Structure formats: C-alpha cells, structure tokens
DRENMAR-168592 format. One record per residue: residue in three letters; x, y, z of N, C-alpha, C in turn. Coordinates in pm, whole numbers, padded with zeros to 5 digits, always signed. Layout:
<rs>
ALAXYZXYZXYZ ...
</rs>
This chain:
<rs>
MET+00450+02960+02688+00423+02906+02552+00497+02775+02529 LYS+00609+02762+02597+00682+02630+02582+00602+02511+02622 LYS+00497+02539+02704+00415+02426+02756+00331+02362+02644 LEU+00309+02435+02537+00216+02385+02431+00268+02263+02369 ILE+00392+02257+02322+00446+02142+02256+00443+02018+02351 ARG+00481+02054+02482+00477+01938+02578+00335+01895+02603 PHE+00245+01986+02604+00100+01946+02619+00049+01856+02511 LEU+00082+01899+02377+00041+01817+02268+00099+01677+02271 THR+00238+01669+02307+00302+01545+02309+00236+01458+02416 VAL+00207+01519+02535+00151+01436+02648+00017+01382+02609 THR-00067+01472+02551-00205+01428+02519-00206+01313+02411 CYS-00116+01329+02312-00111+01222+02216-00059+01095+02278 SER+00034+01104+02378+00086+00990+02441-00025+00923+02531 VAL-00097+01011+02605-00206+00966+02693-00310+00888+02611 PHE-00341+00948+02491-00441+00890+02403-00395+00749+02360 THR-00270+00741+02316-00222+00607+02275-00225+00513+02397 LEU-00185+00549+02508-00196+00463+02624-00335+00417+02657 THR-00431+00514+02642-00566+00487+02669-00622+00379+02574 THR-00600+00402+02440-00653+00309+02353-00585+00175+02346 LEU-00467+00166+02400-00401+00041+02406-00471-00056+02514 THR-00550+00004+02595-00628-00075+02695-00777-00054+02673 ALA-00816-00014+02557-00953+00020+02532-01019-00071+02420 HIS-01152-00061+02425-01227-00144+02320-01337-00068+02265 ALA-01371-00103+02141-01480-00024+02065-01601-00099+02037 ALA-01697-00027+01990-01835-00089+01965-01860-00113+01812 SER-01782-00069+01726-01802-00088+01588-01790-00237+01554 PHE-01831-00276+01430-01833-00421+01394-01684-00474+01391 GLY-01599-00400+01319-01456-00415+01331-01409-00530+01242 ASN-01279-00527+01218-01202-00633+01153-01108-00693+01253 PHE-01135-00815+01295-01048-00866+01408-00928-00940+01368 ASP-00920-00992+01245-00807-01074+01209-00755-01036+01074 PRO-00633-01066+01034-00573-01032+00913-00632-01087+00787 ARG-00696-01211+00797-00754-01274+00687-00877-01198+00642 SER-00965-01164+00746-01085-01084+00708-01043-00947+00663 LEU-00948-00879+00731-00906-00743+00697-00858-00746+00560 ALA-00778-00842+00516-00724-00843+00385-00826-00866+00275 MET-00935-00937+00317-01048-00965+00222-01161-00857+00238 GLY-01130-00735+00258-01216-00628+00256-01299-00612+00382 GLY-01277-00702+00481-01360-00700+00602-01470-00805+00599 THR-01472-00894+00501-01581-00998+00489-01547-01110+00589 GLY-01651-01187+00620-01633-01297+00708-01761-01362+00762 VAL-01877-01302+00735-02002-01358+00789-02034-01497+00732 SER-01997-01525+00606-02024-01652+00553-01889-01718+00509 SER-01779-01642+00499-01648-01687+00448-01545-01711+00558 SER-01580-01689+00685-01482-01710+00782-01450-01861+00798 THR-01337-01884+00877-01292-02019+00906-01313-02051+01047 SER-01278-02167+01085-01290-02203+01233-01203-02108+01320 SER-01099-02060+01272-01004-01976+01355-01056-01833+01376 ASN-01152-01791+01304-01212-01653+01328-01362-01642+01324 ALA-01425-01764+01322-01574-01759+01310-01642-01704+01432 SER-01581-01718+01546-01647-01663+01675-01654-01513+01664 TYR-01572-01451+01592-01572-01300+01589-01668-01250+01479 TYR-01700-01335+01377-01780-01286+01267-01917-01361+01264 ASN-01925-01483+01279-02051-01557+01280-02035-01697+01330 PRO-02080-01713+01458-02056-01846+01525-02119-01953+01454 ALA-02223-01932+01367-02293-02043+01299-02195-02122+01198 VAL-02092-02055+01164-01998-02116+01061-01928-02228+01124 LEU-01921-02236+01257-01847-02346+01328-01913-02486+01294 SER-02030-02491+01255-02096-02624+01220-02107-02639+01077 MET-02049-02549+00997-02033-02576+00855-01894-02616+00818 VAL-01848-02723+00867-01712-02767+00867-01674-02826+00725 GLN-01544-02806+00690-01480-02882+00588-01420-03007+00628 GLN-01397-03093+00548-01345-03224+00588-01210-03211+00662 ASP-01133-03109+00636-01003-03096+00697-01005-03004+00814 ASP-01119-02959+00857-01130-02871+00972-01160-02952+01104 ASP-01059-02965+01187-01075-03036+01315-01043-02955+01437 PHE-00946-02867+01428-00899-02798+01546-00823-02676+01498 SER-00831-02568+01570-00755-02450+01542-00730-02374+01663 LEU-00613-02320+01693-00565-02242+01787-00495-02120+01734 THR-00548-01994+01761-00489-01876+01705-00455-01785+01815 ALA-00320-01756+01825-00276-01670+01934-00129-01628+01903 PRO-00109-01493+01902-00199-01386+01925-00261-01336+01797 ILE-00369-01265+01808-00428-01182+01699-00404-01043+01740 VAL-00343-00962+01662-00311-00821+01693-00340-00735+01575 GLY-00413-00618+01608-00440-00528+01493-00450-00386+01542 ILE-00444-00291+01443-00444-00143+01482-00504-00071+01362 ARG-00573+00033+01399-00640+00116+01296-00627+00268+01342 GLY-00597+00351+01245-00603+00497+01265-00686+00562+01164 TYR-00763+00657+01202-00854+00738+01121-00829+00883+01142 ASP-00772+00952+01037-00721+01083+01052-00780+01173+00935 PRO-00909+01204+00936-00975+01268+00820-00925+01417+00804 LYS-00874+01479+00899-00827+01619+00886-00683+01632+00892 ASP-00604+01524+00873-00454+01526+00878-00398+01584+00995 MET-00451+01539+01109-00400+01597+01236-00249+01552+01257 LEU-00223+01437+01224-00083+01390+01244+00018+01465+01160 ASP-00017+01493+01043+00061+01565+00948+00084+01713+01001 SER-00030+01769+01053-00017+01905+01101+00059+01909+01231 PHE+00051+01810+01314+00125+01809+01437+00275+01784+01411 GLU+00304+01696+01314+00446+01681+01282+00504+01804+01222 ALA+00430+01875+01139+00483+02003+01083+00502+02098+01190 TYR+00414+02107+01290+00421+02195+01401+00554+02166+01481 GLN+00577+02045+01507+00690+02002+01578+00822+02036+01502 ASP+00826+02003+01373+00943+02035+01289+00967+02185+01282 GLY+00867+02266+01286+00883+02405+01271+00936+02468+01399 GLN+00924+02402+01516+00980+02452+01637+00935+02599+01663 TYR+00810+02627+01635+00762+02763+01640+00766+02825+01785 GLU+00736+02740+01873+00728+02795+02013+00864+02836+02070 THR+00971+02749+02035+01103+02778+02083+01158+02906+02004 ALA+01131+02910+01877+01173+03032+01808+01101+03157+01858 PHE+00972+03156+01891+00904+03268+01935+00952+03310+02077 SER+00967+03210+02163+01021+03236+02296+01155+03296+02299 ASN+01246+03237+02215+01377+03304+02204+01382+03440+02153 SER+01287+03467+02058+01282+03605+02008+01235+03706+02103 ILE+01139+03659+02189+01088+03742+02303+01200+03769+02401 ASP+01275+03667+02433+01382+03690+02527+01485+03784+02468 ALA+01511+03768+02342+01612+03860+02272+01550+04011+02273 PHE+01422+04025+02258+01372+04170+02257+01379+04219+02404 ASN+01340+04138+02499+01347+04182+02643+01487+04215+02687 ALA+01590+04147+02640+01728+04174+02669+01780+04292+02598 SER+01732+04317+02471+01785+04427+02393+01672+04471+02299 PRO+01588+04563+02355+01475+04612+02275+01521+04697+02153 SER+01465+04668+02036+01501+04740+01914+01398+04709+01814 THR+01392+04787+01701+01303+04765+01593+01336+04627+01530 ALA+01458+04592+01527+01503+04465+01463+01463+04349+01547 THR+01476+04352+01678+01439+04234+01753+01289+04227+01766 ALA+01216+04339+01765+01075+04346+01759+01016+04280+01630 GLY+01078+04326+01517+01031+04266+01393+01052+04123+01383 ASP+01166+04073+01433+01194+03927+01429+01102+03855+01516 ALA+01065+03908+01631+00963+03845+01719+00829+03845+01661 ALA+00789+03953+01590+00662+03957+01517+00649+03850+01414 THR+00756+03826+01340+00757+03724+01239+00740+03591+01301 LYS+00820+03562+01410+00818+03431+01471+00675+03413+01537 GLY+00617+03520+01587+00492+03513+01652+00379+03474+01547 GLN+00395+03535+01426+00294+03499+01327+00301+03356+01285 GLN+00425+03303+01277+00454+03164+01239+00386+03072+01348 LEU+00404+03115+01472+00341+03028+01579+00193+03036+01569 LEU+00134+03155+01549-00008+03165+01541-00066+03084+01426 ASN-00002+03094+01304-00042+03003+01198-00033+02859+01227 GLY+00064+02818+01306+00080+02677+01352-00033+02634+01443 LEU-00065+02721+01534-00175+02698+01633-00306+02674+01556 ILE-00329+02769+01457-00457+02759+01384-00465+02638+01307 SER-00356+02585+01257-00341+02467+01172-00378+02343+01253 LEU-00362+02353+01387-00392+02234+01475-00541+02239+01531 SER-00598+02353+01524-00725+02370+01598-00834+02279+01541 ASN-00910+02215+01628-01022+02129+01588-00981+02008+01502 LYS-00855+01968+01508-00811+01851+01435-00855+01728+01513 GLU-00900+01624+01446-00946+01500+01510-00872+01383+01462 LEU-00872+01281+01558-00810+01155+01527-00883+01043+01599 ASP-00923+00940+01527-00978+00820+01592-00866+00710+01587 PHE-00860+00627+01686-00756+00527+01695-00816+00402+01752 GLU-00771+00285+01702-00830+00160+01750-00720+00056+01754 VAL-00718-00030+01862-00631-00146+01867-00716-00268+01915 HIS-00670-00381+01883-00729-00499+01935-00632-00608+01939 GLY-00660-00702+02028-00580-00823+02040-00669-00937+02101 GLY-00622-01060+02069-00709-01171+02112-00646-01306+02087 LEU-00716-01406+02127-00682-01549+02106-00810-01622+02089 ASN-00800-01736+02012-00920-01816+01982-00875-01964+01981 LEU-00974-02043+02039-00953-02188+02033-01086-02247+01978 ALA-01081-02321+01866-01199-02365+01799-01200-02512+01768 ILE-01311-02581+01794-01324-02723+01757-01457-02734+01677 PRO-01454-02719+01541-01573-02720+01460-01638-02860+01456 GLY-01769-02862+01425-01835-02994+01405-01983-02965+01374 LYS-02040-03052+01280-02180-03029+01241-02273-03059+01367 GLY-02240-03154+01443-02326-03179+01557-02315-03077+01661 LEU-02190-03033+01688-02167-02923+01782-02031-02852+01757 GLY-02034-02749+01703-01913-02668+01686-01891-02573+01799 MET-01766-02561+01846-01740-02480+01967-01612-02399+01947 ALA-01615-02290+02008-01496-02199+02010-01497-02117+02138 VAL-01377-02095+02190-01360-02004+02302-01261-01890+02266 HIS-01306-01769+02292-01221-01655+02258-01205-01559+02372 ALA-01093-01498+02375-01080-01381+02467-01021-01268+02378 SER-01078-01151+02405-01024-01036+02321-01017-00910+02398 VAL-00935-00814+02350-00920-00692+02403-00931-00595+02289 ARG-01033-00505+02289-01043-00412+02173-01078-00275+02225 GLY-01015-00175+02159-01029-00047+02204-01039+00055+02083 MET-01127+00164+02119-01147+00273+02020-01162+00395+02093 GLY-01098+00502+02046-01112+00630+02118-01084+00741+02011 GLY-01101+00865+02064-01086+00978+01978-01022+01093+02052 LEU-00944+01171+01981-00873+01291+02032-00908+01405+01948 VAL-00948+01518+02011-00971+01643+01939-00887+01748+02005 LEU-00810+01825+01932-00730+01936+01976-00809+02062+01963 ASN-00821+02137+02071-00901+02265+02066-00805+02381+02103 ILE-00761+02452+02007-00686+02572+02031-00781+02682+02054 SER-00790+02735+02181-00897+02829+02211-00877+02965+02145 SER-00987+03029+02135-00995+03171+02077-00917+03262+02172 ALA-00920+03240+02298-00844+03324+02395-00700+03314+02362 ASP-00640+03199+02331-00503+03188+02302-00462+03250+02172 THR-00547+03232+02065-00514+03300+01939-00524+03449+01952 THR-00612+03494+02036-00632+03647+02059-00511+03696+02124 VAL-00457+03626+02225-00335+03663+02294-00219+03667+02196 MET-00209+03569+02114-00099+03566+02010-00111+03685+01916 GLN-00231+03717+01876-00250+03829+01792-00215+03967+01858 THR-00239+03971+01989-00199+04082+02071-00042+04100+02070 TYR+00032+03993+02089+00170+03992+02074+00216+04051+01938 ILE+00159+03993+01829+00195+04030+01696+00172+04183+01673 ASP+00055+04223+01706+00021+04360+01681+00111+04461+01763 THR+00134+04422+01891+00228+04505+01971+00365+04505+01914 LEU+00420+04387+01875+00548+04378+01815+00561+04455+01685 ASN+00457+04454+01604+00465+04528+01478+00473+04680+01499 VAL+00399+04730+01607+00414+04870+01644+00551+04901+01678 LEU+00611+04825+01761+00754+04842+01809+00848+04833+01689 ALA+00819+04738+01599+00917+04727+01485+00898+04848+01391 GLY+00789+04913+01391+00774+05036+01315+00816+05160+01379 GLY+00879+05153+01503+00925+05260+01575+00820+05324+01667 GLY+00704+05268+01683+00594+05320+01767+00614+05287+01902 SER+00520+05342+01986+00521+05316+02130+00382+05266+02175 PRO+00358+05135+02174+00231+05086+02216+00214+05107+02367 GLY+00092+05115+02402+00064+05110+02543+00074+04974+02614 ALA+00064+04978+02748+00066+04850+02815-00059+04771+02785 ASN-00043+04638+02782-00163+04550+02750-00139+04411+02824 ALA-00212+04311+02787-00205+04187+02853-00071+04117+02853 VAL+00005+04149+02742+00135+04084+02724+00255+04178+02734 PHE+00230+04306+02739+00338+04409+02730+00321+04509+02847 ASN+00421+04522+02929+00408+04622+03040+00464+04760+03004 GLY+00494+04779+02881+00549+04907+02840+00693+04897+02822 THR+00763+04797+02870+00906+04776+02861+00947+04636+02810 THR+00886+04537+02873+00916+04393+02834+00782+04322+02824 PHE+00800+04208+02756+00690+04115+02733+00682+04001+02843 THR+00557+03961+02878+00539+03851+02973+00461+03743+02885 LEU+00470+03612+02946+00410+03501+02884+00282+03473+02961 PRO+00168+03472+02899+00037+03452+02966+00007+03297+02991 SER-00092+03269+03073-00141+03134+03078-00217+03097+02955 MET-00210+02960+02927-00283+02917+02801-00404+02840+02844 THR-00511+02850+02758-00633+02794+02797-00680+02676+02697 SER-00594+02645+02593-00623+02542+02484-00627+02407+02559 ASP-00695+02318+02498-00698+02180+02558-00722+02071+02457 ALA-00729+01948+02498-00759+01831+02416-00865+01751+02489 HIS-00960+01706+02407-01070+01621+02458-01042+01478+02419 ILE-01045+01387+02506-01006+01248+02478-01131+01160+02525 LEU-01191+01087+02438-01302+01004+02464-01272+00863+02410 GLY-01292+00757+02497-01267+00625+02451-01341+00519+02533 VAL-01342+00403+02482-01407+00286+02554-01323+00165+02541 SER-01324+00084+02645-01257-00047+02634-01352-00167+02659 LEU-01334-00271+02589-01412-00397+02613-01311-00508+02629 ILE-01315-00567+02748-01229-00688+02769-01337-00800+02767 GLU-01323-00887+02669-01438-00980+02648-01387-01119+02645 GLY-01473-01210+02698-01458-01349+02694-01584-01419+02644 GLY-01577-01507+02544-01696-01564+02489-01687-01709+02452 LEU-01798-01779+02461-01810-01923+02426-01900-01929+02310 SER-01864-01977+02193-01937-01992+02082-01980-02130+02064 LEU-02110-02150+02035-02171-02284+02011-02257-02284+01887 SER-02233-02387+01800-02311-02390+01677-02352-02537+01651 HIS-02466-02548+01584-02531-02678+01548-02608-02665+01414 GLU-02591-02763+01338-02667-02768+01208-02791-02845+01228 PHE-02906-02773+01204-03044-02823+01221-03089-02868+01090 ASP-03174-02981+01086-03222-03036+00967-03349-02963+00926 ILE-03342-02839+00895-03454-02765+00850-03418-02685+00730 PHE-03512-02671+00638-03481-02588+00515-03361-02649+00436 GLY-03342-02783+00449-03228-02845+00380-03095-02833+00459 GLY-03105-02787+00578-02988-02780+00672-02941-02638+00693 VAL-02967-02584+00817-02933-02454+00854-02853-02462+00984 SER-02738-02398+00987-02659-02385+01108-02697-02264+01191 ILE-02709-02278+01318-02744-02170+01404-02633-02159+01514 GLY-02584-02042+01540-02475-02035+01637-02504-01912+01726 ILE-02454-01929+01849-02464-01818+01950-02328-01805+02021 THR-02306-01683+02059-02185-01646+02142-02234-01570+02258 PRO-02264-01626+02375-02279-01557+02495-02140-01508+02541 LYS-02134-01383+02593-02000-01336+02632-02018-01242+02754 VAL-01908-01240+02836-01899-01152+02944-01801-01040+02903 VAL-01839-00919+02944-01762-00804+02903-01738-00710+03005 GLN-01618-00666+03020-01585-00550+03114-01565-00430+03024 VAL-01652-00332+03052-01649-00206+02977-01595-00092+03060 THR-01489-00024+03006-01440+00087+03073-01444+00210+02981 THR-01508+00325+03021-01514+00440+02943-01410+00543+02991 PHE-01355+00613+02901-01255+00722+02924-01304+00848+02867 ASP-01308+00957+02949-01363+01079+02893-01301+01195+02979 TYR-01208+01269+02917-01142+01377+03001-01085+01481+02906 VAL-01072+01602+02964-01012+01710+02895-00873+01747+02962 VAL-00776+01757+02879-00642+01787+02927-00605+01928+02883 GLY-00576+02021+02986-00545+02159+02941-00393+02176+02936 ILE-00346+02278+02869-00199+02302+02855-00139+02320+02992 GLU-00204+02397+03081-00142+02429+03200-00161+02316+03304 THR-00242+02216+03275-00260+02104+03372-00240+01968+03312 ALA-00152+01962+03200-00125+01842+03130-00067+01738+03223 ASN-00126+01617+03223-00070+01502+03302-00137+01379+03239 THR-00081+01261+03283-00124+01135+03223-00215+01059+03320 SER-00268+01119+03425-00351+01052+03515-00491+01039+03459 THR-00556+00921+03447-00683+00912+03393-00782+00835+03492 GLU-00742+00809+03612-00829+00734+03696-00952+00799+03727 ALA-00954+00936+03750-01076+01008+03777-01167+01018+03662 SER-01119+00984+03541-01196+00997+03420-01248+00870+03369 LYS-01242+00758+03444-01281+00626+03405-01414+00592+03472 ARG-01492+00510+03397-01612+00448+03452-01606+00299+03407 THR-01618+00208+03500-01598+00071+03453-01731-00008+03495 TYR-01778-00095+03397-01897-00169+03413-01872-00314+03378 ASP-01928-00402+03456-01922-00547+03420-02059-00589+03368 ASP-02056-00651+03246-02187-00672+03182-02176-00805+03096 THR-02288-00835+03031-02294-00951+02940-02354-00905+02811 ASN-02342-00981+02711-02412-00964+02582-02416-01095+02497 LEU-02468-01084+02382-02489-01209+02301-02482-01176+02146 ASP-02406-01263+02077-02409-01261+01929-02493-01388+01880 VAL-02563-01367+01771-02646-01476+01723-02627-01478+01571 GLY-02601-01589+01511-02583-01601+01366-02643-01729+01308 ILE-02669-01718+01173-02718-01831+01103-02627-01843+00978 ALA-02622-01968+00926-02544-01989+00801-02603-02111+00737 LYS-02600-02104+00602-02663-02217+00522-02570-02231+00398 GLN-02559-02369+00374-02486-02409+00256-02592-02415+00139 LEU-02584-02313+00047-02684-02305-00065-02657-02405-00175 SER-02535-02443-00194-02501-02539-00293-02360-02587-00252 GLU-02303-02671-00334-02173-02722-00304-02071-02614-00292 SER-02089-02499-00354-01990-02385-00360-02037-02259-00291 TRP-02165-02245-00275-02219-02108-00226-02263-02130-00079 LYS-02235-02028+00003-02271-02018+00137-02333-01883+00168 PHE-02434-01880+00265-02492-01758+00306-02484-01747+00454 GLY-02468-01630+00504-02460-01613+00650-02522-01479+00691 MET-02573-01481+00810-02630-01357+00874-02599-01357+01022 VAL-02553-01243+01068-02526-01238+01213-02570-01103+01272 THR-02612-01107+01405-02630-00986+01480-02551-00990+01598 LYS-02462-00896+01614-02367-00880+01728-02423-00785+01826 ASN-02395-00821+01947-02443-00738+02064-02590-00711+02056 ILE-02664-00822+02068-02809-00819+02052-02868-00721+02157 MET-02817-00718+02277-02871-00632+02381-02807-00496+02377 ALA-02885-00390+02346-02831-00255+02339-02800-00211+02481 LYS-02685-00140+02493-02631-00097+02621-02588+00044+02612 ASP-02612+00123+02726-02564+00253+02738-02463+00266+02858 TYR-02356+00331+02837-02253+00344+02943-02220+00495+02959 ASP-02238+00541+03073-02213+00687+03100-02058+00701+03118 THR-02015+00826+03083-01874+00858+03103-01862+00957+03220 ALA-01736+00989+03257-01711+01071+03370-01759+01218+03347 LEU-01770+01264+03219-01803+01400+03188-01948+01405+03137 GLY-02026+01299+03174-02166+01306+03139-02205+01267+02993 ASN-02111+01226+02918-02147+01171+02785-02195+01025+02797 THR-02249+00977+02685-02303+00839+02687-02247+00757+02567 ILE-02182+00645+02590-02135+00568+02489-02233+00446+02471 LYS-02284+00433+02347-02383+00332+02316-02326+00216+02242 ILE-02351+00100+02289-02326-00024+02212-02454-00083+02159 LYS-02471-00078+02028-02595-00116+01969-02583-00249+01893 PRO-02697-00318+01869-02694-00433+01786-02646-00400+01644 GLN-02568-00483+01585-02508-00466+01453-02542-00589+01377 THR-02608-00573+01256-02647-00689+01174-02574-00675+01043 ARG-02526-00796+00998-02447-00805+00868-02483-00932+00806 VAL-02496-00927+00666-02519-01047+00589-02405-01076+00495 GLY-02387-01194+00459-02268-01230+00369-02305-01349+00276 LEU-02241-01345+00162-02261-01445+00056-02121-01478+00010 SER-02080-01609-00012-01945-01640-00052-01953-01764-00141 HIS-01852-01772-00230-01831-01887-00317-01699-01949-00293 HIS-01701-02078-00284-01579-02156-00242-01547-02264-00338 THR-01422-02271-00373-01368-02390-00441-01244-02437-00374 ASN-01178-02541-00421-01059-02592-00357-00942-02484-00354 TRP-00949-02398-00438-00838-02298-00455-00878-02157-00440 SER-01004-02131-00429-01045-01989-00422-01165-01961-00333 THR-01172-01845-00272-01292-01801-00203-01323-01648-00242 PHE-01446-01629-00280-01495-01491-00306-01611-01459-00210 ALA-01603-01345-00150-01704-01311-00048-01756-01171-00062 LEU-01889-01153-00031-01958-01022-00036-02032-01012+00102 ASP-02006-00905+00172-02071-00878+00293-02131-00734+00299 MET-02242-00722+00366-02310-00588+00377-02365-00565+00516 ASP-02342-00451+00564-02408-00409+00695-02556-00371+00666 LEU-02643-00423+00757-02781-00378+00747-02811-00275+00846 THR-02718-00239+00936-02734-00138+01033-02616-00024+01016 GLU-02650+00094+01044-02548+00198+01032-02481+00209+01166 ASN-02360+00210+01168-02274+00213+01298-02212+00352+01317 GLU-02195+00391+01438-02141+00525+01466-02007+00499+01540 SER-01913+00596+01517-01785+00589+01575-01785+00612+01723 ILE-01712+00544+01803-01692+00570+01948-01609+00695+01963 GLY-01529+00726+01870-01432+00836+01878-01504+00969+01854 LEU-01426+01074+01831-01474+01207+01820-01479+01267+01684 THR-01464+01186+01581-01468+01234+01439-01606+01235+01390 GLY-01697+01159+01462-01844+01155+01412-01861+01058+01295 GLN-01759+00982+01264-01771+00890+01141-01882+00786+01168 LYS-01964+00780+01057-02070+00682+01051-02036+00578+00939 THR-02063+00456+00964-02023+00353+00869-02138+00262+00842 LYS-02153+00218+00714-02236+00118+00673-02171+00044+00547 TYR-02100-00066+00575-02002-00114+00473-02066-00211+00382 LEU-02023-00201+00259-02036-00306+00151-01896-00351+00122 ALA-01874-00479+00145-01733-00523+00126-01724-00643+00029 PHE-01625-00655-00043-01589-00764-00133-01455-00801-00102 GLY-01432-00943-00099-01296-00988-00085-01271-01123-00161 MET-01155-01156-00184-01116-01282-00248-00990-01333-00188 GLU-00977-01472-00191-00859-01542-00151-00822-01650-00252 LEU-00698-01653-00294-00647-01765-00371-00556-01853-00284 ASP-00597-01974-00276-00522-02074-00191-00428-02159-00281 LEU-00305-02130-00261-00198-02199-00340-00131-02303-00249 SER-00204-02369-00162-00155-02466-00078-00078-02415+00040 LEU+00053-02385+00015+00135-02325+00127+00117-02177+00136 LEU+00055-02112+00035+00048-01972+00028-00089-01922-00001 GLN-00141-01832+00072-00275-01777+00037-00261-01614+00005 LEU-00309-01582-00109-00306-01444-00156-00449-01392-00141 ARG-00459-01267-00078-00592-01212-00051-00597-01062-00094 ALA-00714-01016-00129-00742-00883-00162-00878-00847-00142 GLY-00911-00720-00128-01055-00682-00103-01064-00531-00117 ILE-01195-00483-00112-01229-00352-00116-01357-00328-00026 ARG-01365-00214+00037-01470-00182+00131-01522-00044+00103 ARG-01658-00028+00081-01715+00105+00061-01817+00134+00167 ASN-01806+00259+00220-01888+00304+00326-02014+00368+00259 LEU-02122+00293+00271-02254+00339+00207-02315+00457+00294 ALA-02265+00482+00414-02322+00595+00499-02246+00721+00459 ALA-02142+00717+00380-02073+00838+00343-02140+00912+00222 THR-02134+01035+00216-02199+01112+00111-02093+01164+00019 GLY-02114+01156-00111-02025+01203-00215-01883+01142-00200 ALA-01779+01219-00200-01639+01175-00186-01594+01194-00040 GLU-01694+01198+00054-01647+01215+00191-01546+01114+00239 VAL-01564+00988+00208-01483+00881+00255-01454+00790+00136 PRO-01331+00791+00087-01296+00700-00024-01296+00554+00014 ASP-01304+00468-00085-01304+00324-00063-01180+00278+00008 VAL-01191+00183+00087-01077+00120+00157-01030-00004+00084 LEU-00911-00006+00029-00842-00112-00046-00760-00201+00061 SER-00759-00331+00034-00694-00415+00133-00618-00530+00067 ALA-00515-00588+00126-00444-00696+00072-00384-00768+00188 GLY-00336-00891+00160-00262-00970+00254-00223-01108+00211 VAL-00143-01172+00294-00092-01308+00258-00110-01398+00380 GLY-00116-01521+00354-00108-01621+00453-00003-01734+00415 LEU+00065-01780+00516+00161-01887+00497+00122-02005+00588 TYR+00105-02124+00530+00063-02246+00595+00155-02365+00572 LEU+00213-02411+00689+00308-02523+00673+00304-02613+00800 LEU+00272-02742+00766+00266-02843+00867+00174-02812+00983 GLY+00064-02741+00959-00040-02711+01049-00023-02572+01113 ALA+00090-02513+01101+00123-02373+01152+00092-02269+01041 HIS+00036-02163+01082+00012-02051+00983+00037-01919+01046 VAL+00076-01830+00956+00093-01690+00993+00016-01605+00886 ASP-00046-01505+00927-00133-01425+00831-00109-01281+00867 ILE-00098-01204+00753-00070-01063+00765-00175-00992+00670 GLY-00243-00882+00716-00328-00803+00635-00316-00660+00662 VAL-00333-00583+00548-00327-00437+00558-00440-00379+00479 ALA-00481-00263+00516-00590-00187+00447-00574-00038+00470 GLY-00633+00044+00377-00625+00181+00397-00668+00263+00276 ASN-00680+00396+00304-00710+00489+00199-00634+00625+00245 GLU-00665+00734+00194-00600+00866+00227-00635+00906+00369 ASP-00739+00854+00425-00778+00900+00559-00753+00792+00674 GLU-00737+00673+00636-00718+00568+00746-00620+00464+00701 ILE-00570+00397+00798-00482+00281+00771-00509+00170+00880 GLU-00504+00049+00837-00523-00069+00925-00423-00179+00894 ALA-00387-00253+01005-00285-00359+00985-00319-00465+01090 ALA-00294-00591+01060-00321-00704+01150-00230-00811+01125 VAL-00193-00892+01225-00113-01007+01210-00163-01110+01311 GLN-00146-01249+01273-00186-01351+01370-00100-01472+01341 LEU-00081-01548+01451-00010-01679+01434-00106-01783+01487 GLY-00099-01910+01432-00187-02011+01479-00146-02149+01431 LEU-00228-02250+01488-00221-02389+01449-00351-02428+01401 GLN-00357-02512+01295-00482-02569+01243-00461-02705+01192 PHE-00550-02804+01241-00535-02941+01192-00669-02991+01156 
</rs>
C-alpha cells in the first residue's frame, strides 16, 4: 500500500515532464497581451504577436510599427474541473497509507480488539481517500516561443518558433483495489468485535498481508515544435484588404501510456510516436474605418490525424475565428468569436467555442488590460466565464507584459519580454 502515494507522485511528475515538452491543438492564448484581453487578437494583435493570431495584421501597420523582437514568450494553463489537485493534496496531507500500514503492523505484532479497531478506522480513512481520487481528471498546457516581425503594407514579415504542449491525466482507482480495502475493513471489524473471521485474500487467520495493487493513471498528450514564416500584403481590393499566410513546419509527438502502481516509472520512450509534418494558417484583415478593424483567420488549414502508442488518435483540425476591434491613440477594444468548436487534447473531454471581449488602455509607459471569455460550447453552468487581466510596461523600446486569467476550474498565466521600434 505504501506504493500508492509514490505512484501518484510519480505519475503527476511524469505528466508535468511530458507536457513541458508537449504541444496542443487548441487555438490557445500564446502571449500575455492577448491572454489579458480575454484571448482576443484576430484583429487587435500587434506586430509582436500577429503571427500567432492572424498573419494578415502584419500589413496593417501603424506609423510607429517598424520592428519587434519578442523573446521569450512563456505561458502555462491548468484545467481541473473535478478538483483533482485539491483531492490529491488532501490525500497527501492525510497520510492515510502510512497510518493504515502502521496500524496493520501494530496488529500483526500484537493482535487485540483495540489494534484491530484502530486498523479498521485507518483502513476506512484510506478507502475514503482512494474513492476521492478515482476518475479525477486534469488537463495541463505549457507554451514557449519567440517572434521576430517586420511589418509593412507592401510586405509584412514575421518569423516565429514555438513549443506548445497539452496533455491530460486521469487517475483510475480500480474496483479490485477498493474491494480489497473493504475486505481489510470487514475483517478488522470482526476482529475488533471479538469475532474470528476465516482466512481470506488479506488475512491468513493470524496476520494480515499486503496485496498487489491494480490502480493506474492514464496520461495522454501531444507536442508541437513549430517554426513558421508569416507573410502579409495589402491588396487594393474592396478598399484595401490585407491577406496573410503562415506556412509552418511542425514536429508532432504524441504521448499515450498507462502507469500502474506496481510498475510506476518515468520512462516514456515506448509510448511516444513522432511525426514530421507541415501545415498552414491563412488570415484576412481590413481597416473598416480610421478606428475599426476586422479580421478572420483559419489556423491549421490541413486536417491531420496522429496515432498514439495505445491506438488512440489525436486530431488537429482547422480552427476559424473572427474578430472586430476599435482603436484610438489610448485605447483598444476587441471582440473575437470562434466559428469552429474545438476539442481538448487532454482527457477531460472539454469542448470549447469561445466568445471573447478585451480592452487595453495605453498610458504611454503603462498598458492596463482586462477581458472576459465565455465558452459557447458549454451547457448551463458547466464552465464559468474566464476573467483576465494584465499589464504592460514600455520604456525606450523595451517592453515586458504579464497576463493572468482564470475561474474556479482553470488558471492561466503568461509573461514575455521584447523590443519594439
């Protein structure tokens, strides 16, 4: 039984290591400015992040947009709809395994109704703890990148490299293990009452033994190591329309494995499948008036399927989003909406179709940002709105941006450093 806490710790550690080198297929919030503004960016992005949201924006330049270098961009997201982390922390704090194991040792050393009763109590606490962990799910995402952009109406360009990962972890406490624990408890209760239970799977008539455990954790993830070249040009049609493309090369690695209590280890090589591939993002943008902009982008135009080591399939599908924004010298207001429904790469089964609103107040050296994001694919109160906020500091061409977002089920954070002239 002492292996269970070690098993849970190892699987969570493996999951973290996996997603630190993994990438996801959801639309995603790649930088702190967009994250803080509710996830908007299709028409409101700047040269420093346009290649992630809509390459067409690179040829919708402002007079002071000449060059930008952003490195690094780092972000993280956790989605915990069933409070797995809280349950795991409570399980660790309770030290139920140690207490139960010690109580069994005490009974074996000195059988009595008192030591049996104590072990029965400790066994019930352990069983309740195991049940609290069963089928708990966690999705986790990380991303990092850098971007170099030279905007221009004739030809806007950007080069980016990114690493993005998403995965999921599900703990499965097997019915066999809970049945064994119940056998311990029932047998100990008989002994505590002065009875004489017969021999069974855990009791030989004199002392107790510890059985093998069959519970496990399923870990599923994907990584995308991506390099892209964004090109944008403003065409003299319909009063001026910018069209942008981002051809990109992608290395996709899938992770799919089950870790058992009795076989817990951090080796994932046999559970990886790696693919070298290409894909394409295409966007349009139009200046509707002096203050209003419109944008539309489809990311990953070519649908791709990638098999995992356990026979599952991870799909990367086209994702289309539209955006409308209003700009002044001191403010930006943006509204974005997904036209496609996206599915989580992880194991929670989360589906998303976001409607997002964000704003930025530009106070020269300081930018204040806030936003809200609603999941239109959620039913009822299944997923609450995600609120976001952030700040940017700009001085002598250098800038630092920080953004956070979250609700009761998820939390996101991102930071970036850069130069812009």
